[in-house]
N, C-alpha and C positions, 0 to 999 in steps of 0.2 A: 433196658425196657421201663417204660413209664409206669408209674404206680398212680392209681386214682382212689380218692377217697372222698365220699359226699358226706356232708353234714347236714343233719336236720334237727328239729328240737321237738319236744313234747307240745309246744304251743310257741306263741311268740314271747320275746321278752325273757328267754331263759338263758341267754348268753352266746348264742350261736357265733357271732361275730368275733367276739373276745376269744371264744375257744378256737376258732378258725385261725386267728392271729397268732395263737399260743402253739397251734400245730405247725403253722409255718415257721415260726422262730425257732422251734425245737428241730424241725427238719433242717432248716439252714445252719444250725450249730452242728450237725452232723455231716454237713457238706453238701447236702442236696440242693439242687437247682429247682426252685419252687414257682409254680404258676397258681393263682387263685381266680377262680370265676365265681362271679355272682350274676346268674343269668338275669334276674330281674330285681330292680331296686325300686321301691316304692316310699313315698313320704319325703321326697327329696326333689327339689326343683333343679333345672338344668344348671350346671355350672357350680352347684354347690358340692361339698365334700359329703360322699356316702360312705357305706359300710367298707368298701375297698379302700378308701383312703384312711381310715381307721386301722384297716390291717396293715396297709403299708406302714403307717406311722409307728405302730407297736412292733412289727416283726422285721422291718426292713425289707420286705418283698416288694419290688417295683413291677414285676410282670403281672398284670392284672387284666381282667376282662369282664366287662358289663355290656349285655346284649341289648337291656331295654329299661328304661326308667320313666316312672309315673309320679306325678307331683301328689297325689292323695294318699295317705297312709292306710292302704287297704290291701286286700289280696291282689296279686298282680293282674288276674284275669278281670276282676271287677275294675280295678283302676285303670285298665287299658280301655275297657268299653266307655267308662265314664268321661274320659279325655278324648275318645275318638281315635285312638291308636290302634294299629293290628295288634292281635294276640301273638305271642311268641309261639313258634310252632316246634314241636319235638324234633323236627329234622334239621331246622337252623340252629337250635341249641346244641345238639349232638355235633355238628360240623363246627361250631364255635369252640367248644371244648376241646374237639380233636386237634384244631389248630394250635393248641397249647401242648400236644403230645410230645414235643421234643425235650421238655423238661423232664427231671426226674420223678418229679410228683405234682400232681394238679389236684387242688383242693376245690370241691365244688360246694358253695353254700347256698340252701336253699331260703325260701321265705316262709316264715311260720313254721307250721309242722308239716308231717310228711305228705299229707293228702290236701294241702294248700294247692290250688290250680295255680301255676306258673304262667300258663298260656293255655294252649290246648291240651294240657299234660300236667301231671304231678311231679314231684321229685321221685316219688316211688316208681314212675313210669320211665323216667330217665335212668335212674339206677338200673333198672331192669333191662332197659335197652342197651346200655353201656357196660352191663356186668360188673357193676363196680359196688364194692361195700360202701355200708351206710354206717356212719357214728352217730349215736344218738345222745344230744344234750338234754339233760333233765334238770327240772328244778329240785330244790333240795327237800322243801317242806310238804305240808299236807296236801293230798292230791296227786303227788307224783308218781305212786304204785300204780294206780288206774291209768293215767296217761301214758306211762312207760310201757306197761304190759299192753295196751291197746296198740301202740306203735310197733312194738317188736312182733307182735303177733300178725300185724299187717305185713311187714317185712317177710316174716317166715312163710306166710301164704303165698307171697308173691315169687318166693325162691330167691329172695336177695338176703345177702349174707349182712348181719348186723355186727360191725367191727368191735363193738363195745359201747359203754355207756360212760358219760362225763357228767359230773354235777357241775354246772355252768356257774354257779355263784354259792360258795360254801360260806356261811356266815361266820363272823368271827366268835359269837356266842350262839352256838347252835341250840334250838329248842330241842324237847324231847322227841317231835316226829322226824326231824331231820336227823338226830342220832340214829333212831330206829330205821329210817329209810336207807342209810348207808347200808346197813346189814341187809334190809330185806330186798332191795332193788334187784341184787343179782338173784335171789332165791326165787321171786315171782316171775322175773323175765326170761331167767336161764341165760342171761348175758352177763359178762364180767364188768364190774365196775372199775375202768382202767385210768380213772383221774379225777382230780376236782380242783377247780380254779377258786382262789380266795376272792371273797366279795370285795368288789371295788378295783380289781385289777386293772380294768380297762382304763382307769384313771391315771394309773402309774407312769413313770417316764418310760421312754423307749429302752435306755440301758437297763434299767431295773427290770422291766418286763422281758426283755429278751434272755437276760441272766437267770431268771427264775423259771420261766416257761418250762424247760426240761424237766424240772423236778415236779411237776405236777401230774406227770403221766408215769405208768408203768414203763419201765425201760425196756422190758421183753416185749411190750406191745409196740412201742415208737420203732424198735428194731425191726419188726416185722411190717409195718405198715408205712413209716415214714422215712427210713434212712434209703439211700442210694442202693439199688440191687448191684451186686457184684459176681 
């Protein structure tokens, strides 16, 4: 039976892609066959390496799926309109993800935050349609409590499971806000903080990244959400 896990962020540039790569590497280390889908990629020209290429480089996962690409670094629906491309539809995106359902685990990385429009839908709509849990990637510093609680409340209101919180980039020298947020995030959201990635991990070599990735997440959580079902 295939597991699915959607990855969203409290905003853009919080580390979704590197977290997705770390999840993929962790699942592969446990023996899972992993597929990764990024429905819409923006800010990358045709033929240039995008987020999925970075996930492949870091994790070793080669089964990836991108459904649409737009050159301007904007929300996917805006980028599509500006270049005259058709919007992705919820139906074609569901079909694309389902084409990967022979894998043990399918990871689906959104664009920006939970309510950014990927096409005629948001990642929240997609997770709701596919009955998939959503992992929230949050920033470490000031402002993350509000952003994280808004996102987890939206998931709860839609009846979508929030699988956990991950800090996408934990600084080598955390400030007071970051230290406090590590304690306060679970308290204000009601969601467990199940991992954090060291700042700059995306620049590591692939062997170093894949070796360290499983140590960044709670092992009980990875067993539940990432390991092959037996």
